[in-house]
Each structure stands twice: as structure tokens, then as C-alpha cells.
Phi, psi and omega in degrees: 000136177246169180231148184220157167244129180236125183264143173208149177278127186297334178278345176266304176203103182252182180300325178294322177299315180298317181297333183269353182289152173305133183059008180055038180232142179211139173294136176267079186262173175081006178286122183233047175231127186296322181295315178295319177302316181297322178295315179296314185290318192256339189238328183288139180225151176306136181097344177300144179276147180230128167272117181274121189242129174269126180240170179050051180215176182300318183233078180295141178169179178281125185242347183191180178238138174225181174217156175286126186260338184219163168294160177291156177208162179302141180279111184294340179294338179291336184261352186262110182300340179272349184278149178301328185256023179303137175230105184298343179271353180274133185241129179304332178280343178214072188298143177265326188240144183232166175215166170231157171271140180244136181247133176295137173248302178190160168283151170284159178295335177204161175286130173264104191286158175300319178301318179294318179297322179294334176298336182256013185287352177272347182242244188299331183265007186300331181265003182280123182304329183303323185267001177270144178298143174083359181287128180237003183294139179271346179225134177212150177288152177230132178285159176303323179294318177295317178304307182296320181295313180300314180292335177291340179284343183301000000 
């Protein structure tokens, strides 16, 4: 089992949206970063843990837990000219973009803020991309030790 942190803007698609979906599952579509795509396509597996992170908001931070529900598959929004994430260079016979389905597990008892996580960036979280300057990835790996430590802050 692996662990991940996945960022989303709460006004676009937040933890509450995921909790309200049928079966509490939603495709994590629209990722258009090759490094994030590679993690979804090549490394994510059903059952992997996800720290659901709200970004670009008043209080960015970890707000819930989800899990990877499916193997990766081509992202159909890349092929749909009407879709927000359409990519005319993506070919169904040779897909460029992938997605996984994410399943809601629970809300955290409180938001573990980015500021709080940065307070621990000198120790266990020092290698976590989230707390490093300039990180823009929407998906990043989390070690089991980081996962347990972050959840212990709850």
C-alpha cells in the first residue's frame, strides 16, 4: 500500500463534494501535469491512502482521507472537444492523460493547515514536496511515516 496527497480547490471539487457523490467515488480527472500523470498511471493502486488537501483557499491544508478506488485508465475528458480539459493532441489509441477514481473515507476532525505542516518541515516532513518552496504538484507521494505523523496531528 502506498500513500498520496492530492490537492483540489474546495470551491471546484472539495472533500464535501466527494462525500456527496454516489458511492462516494469520483474520477480524479483533468490532471495535465506529466509527473502527476505518471504517478497516477504507473504507481497508484486500489486501496492506496490519500490525504485530501484543499488548496488555493483561505486555510489550505489536509481536510480528509480518501483512497484510490480503481486502477488508472485514460482520462476521457482529454478526447472530448466540449470538455474543460480537452487536449487535441491526446489520442484514444495512444492516450496522453490518465485518471484514477478516488473514494471518500472520512473528513478529518480538523484541518491540518499548511502553516502547521511547515512548522514540522525541519524534521519528519523535511522531504515532503508540499512544504518546499515552489512546489506546484497536485499529486505527491507521502511516506508511511509522514502519513502517520500528519494524522497524529489531527
